[in-house]
C-alpha positions in Angstrom: -34.9 -6.3 6.4 -31.5 -4.9 5.4 -29.7 -5.9 2.2 -30.5 -6.2 -1.5 -32.2 -9.4 -2.4 -34.2 -10.9 -5.2 -36.9 -13.4 -4.3 -37.1 -16.9 -5.7 -39.4 -19.8 -4.9 -38.8 -21.5 -1.6 -37.7 -24.8 -3.3 -35.5 -23.3 -6.0 -31.9 -24.3 -6.2 -29.4 -22.0 -4.5 -32.1 -20.3 -2.3 -30.9 -18.9 1.0 -33.1 -19.0 4.1 -32.8 -15.9 6.1 -33.9 -17.5 9.3 -37.0 -18.9 11.0 -38.3 -15.4 11.9 -38.3 -14.4 8.2 -40.5 -16.5 6.0 -38.7 -15.5 2.8 -36.1 -17.2 0.6 -33.8 -15.3 -1.7 -31.0 -15.9 -4.2 -28.3 -13.5 -5.3 -28.3 -12.3 -1.7 -26.1 -9.2 -1.1 -25.3 -7.6 2.2 -24.0 -6.3 4.4 -26.6 -7.6 6.8 -27.7 -6.8 10.3 -27.2 -10.0 12.4 -30.9 -10.3 13.0 -31.5 -11.0 9.3 -28.3 -12.6 8.2 -28.6 -15.6 5.9 -27.8 -19.1 7.0 -25.2 -19.9 4.3 -22.0 -21.7 4.0 -19.7 -18.7 3.8 -16.8 -18.9 6.2 -16.5 -15.5 8.1 -13.9 -14.2 10.5 -15.8 -13.4 13.7 -14.5 -10.2 15.2 -17.4 -9.7 17.5 -19.2 -6.7 16.0 -18.4 -7.7 12.5 -18.1 -11.0 10.7 -16.0 -10.8 7.6 -15.7 -13.2 4.6 -12.0 -13.5 4.0 -10.4 -13.4 0.6 -8.2 -16.4 -0.4 -4.6 -16.3 0.9 -5.3 -13.1 2.9 -3.3 -12.2 6.1 -4.4 -10.2 9.1 -2.7 -7.2 10.6 -4.1 -6.2 14.1 -3.8 -2.6 15.2 -3.8 -2.3 19.0 -4.3 0.7 21.3 -1.1 1.0 23.2 -2.7 2.6 26.2 -5.7 0.4 26.7 -4.6 -2.8 25.0 -7.9 -2.9 23.0 -8.1 -3.7 19.3 -8.4 -0.6 17.3 -8.7 -2.2 13.8 -8.1 -5.4 11.9 -6.6 -5.0 8.5 -6.9 -7.7 5.8 -3.7 -7.8 3.7 -3.9 -9.3 0.1 -1.5 -9.3 -2.8 -3.0 -6.1 -4.2 -3.5 -4.0 -1.1 -5.1 -3.6 2.3 -8.8 -3.9 3.3 -10.3 -2.5 6.5 -14.0 -2.8 7.5 -15.1 -1.1 10.7 -18.6 -0.7 12.3 -19.9 2.3 14.3 -23.0 3.0 16.2 -25.4 5.3 14.3 -28.8 7.0 15.0 -32.0 5.3 14.0 -32.6 8.0 11.5 -29.5 6.9 9.5 -27.5 9.2 7.3 -24.3 9.1 9.3 -22.1 8.2 6.3 -23.0 11.5 4.6 -21.7 13.4 7.6 -18.6 11.3 8.0 -17.9 11.3 4.3 -18.0 15.2 4.2 -15.5 15.4 7.1 -13.3 12.7 5.4 -13.2 14.7 2.2 -12.2 17.9 4.0 -9.4 16.1 5.8 -8.1 14.4 2.7 -8.0 17.7 0.8 -6.0 19.2 3.7 -3.5 16.4 3.2 -3.1 17.3 -0.5 -5.0 14.2 -1.9 -6.9 14.4 -5.2 -10.5 13.5 -4.5 -13.2 11.8 -6.6 -16.8 11.2 -5.6 -19.0 8.7 -7.3 -22.3 6.9 -6.6 -21.8 3.3 -5.8 -23.8 0.2 -4.7 -24.6 1.7 -1.2 -24.4 5.4 -1.9 -21.5 7.8 -2.4 -18.0 6.4 -2.7 -14.9 8.5 -2.1 -11.6 7.9 -3.9 -8.4 9.6 -2.9 -5.0 9.6 -4.7 -1.8 10.7 -3.1 1.9 9.9 -3.9 1.1 6.7 -5.8 -1.4 5.3 -3.4 -5.1 5.2 -4.2 -7.7 4.7 -1.5 -11.4 3.9 -1.8 -13.8 4.7 1.1 -17.2 3.1 1.1 -19.9 3.7 3.7 -23.1 1.7 4.4 -25.9 3.0 6.6 -27.6 0.2 8.4 -30.1 -0.1 11.2 -28.4 1.7 14.1 -25.0 1.1 12.7 -22.7 2.4 9.9 -20.2 0.3 8.2 -17.0 1.9 6.7 -14.9 0.0 4.3 -11.4 1.2 3.1 -9.3 -0.3 0.3 -5.8 1.1 0.1 -2.9 0.2 -2.2 -0.9 1.1 -5.3 -2.8 2.9 -8.1 -2.1 0.1 -10.6 -4.0 -2.4 -8.4 -6.9 0.0 -7.6 -9.6 -1.7 -9.6 -8.8 -5.2 -8.2 -8.4 -3.9 -4.7 -11.7 -2.0 -4.8 -13.7 -5.0 -6.1 -12.2 -7.1 -3.2 -13.5 -4.5 -0.7 -17.0 -4.5 -2.3 -17.1 -8.3 -2.3 -16.2 -8.3 1.4 -18.9 -5.8 2.2 -21.5 -7.8 0.3 -20.8 -10.7 2.7 -20.3 -8.9 5.9 -22.6 -9.4 9.0 -22.8 -6.6 11.6 -23.6 -7.5 15.2 -24.9 -4.2 16.6 -26.3 -5.5 19.9 -29.0 -3.7 22.0 -26.8 -1.6 24.2 -27.3 2.2 23.7 -24.2 4.0 22.3 -23.6 7.5 21.1 -23.4 7.8 17.3 -19.9 7.3 15.9 -18.9 5.1 18.7 -16.8 2.2 17.2 -18.4 -1.1 17.8 -16.0 -3.3 19.9 -13.7 -5.6 18.0 -13.0 -9.0 19.6 -10.3 -11.3 18.3 -10.8 -15.0 18.0 -9.1 -16.9 20.8 -6.4 -18.4 18.6 -5.4 -15.0 17.1 -5.5 -13.3 20.4 -3.2 -16.0 21.9 -0.8 -15.7 19.0 -0.5 -11.9 19.4 0.0 -12.3 23.2 2.9 -14.8 22.5 4.4 -12.4 20.0 4.4 -9.6 22.5 
């Protein structure tokens, strides 16, 4: 089972049932979760196919499209304090992909002249980069055959609030990996809800 949970009695108030195949009930449930063990809760999540994201209040979406293929490259969540992006990738069963990706990310950021800070966070190492008044947090989570990467970007003065918004989103995220074999680092496909896809098509 993936996620950090504390057990309570089955009939305790606020308990969350993780599904019929898991005879355990938890409170203070924190993800992200693999879809096979996601809780049955009342959280409203934006279904993007491979990831299901809990949306902050009054957030807006910005969809990044691949101009050549027309596929969705990323979905950014815009709030009053910055931008949040959560992406899922295929990973080996052995895990540890975030350590590799993080090292490459640090090397690239240093080449761009960013100031780097590395700290241990809820799910492992977190990377912070500062450059020209913008502060960015990178968080990686190694799951079962997937890796989740979260990015919070915005003005330095809103960094603490923006970072906590990202962590809160990750805690409630569900990853739908699927059974199909994929090479490690392959982005899991993003699918837009029909209403959003139709809106983008009309705008185009």
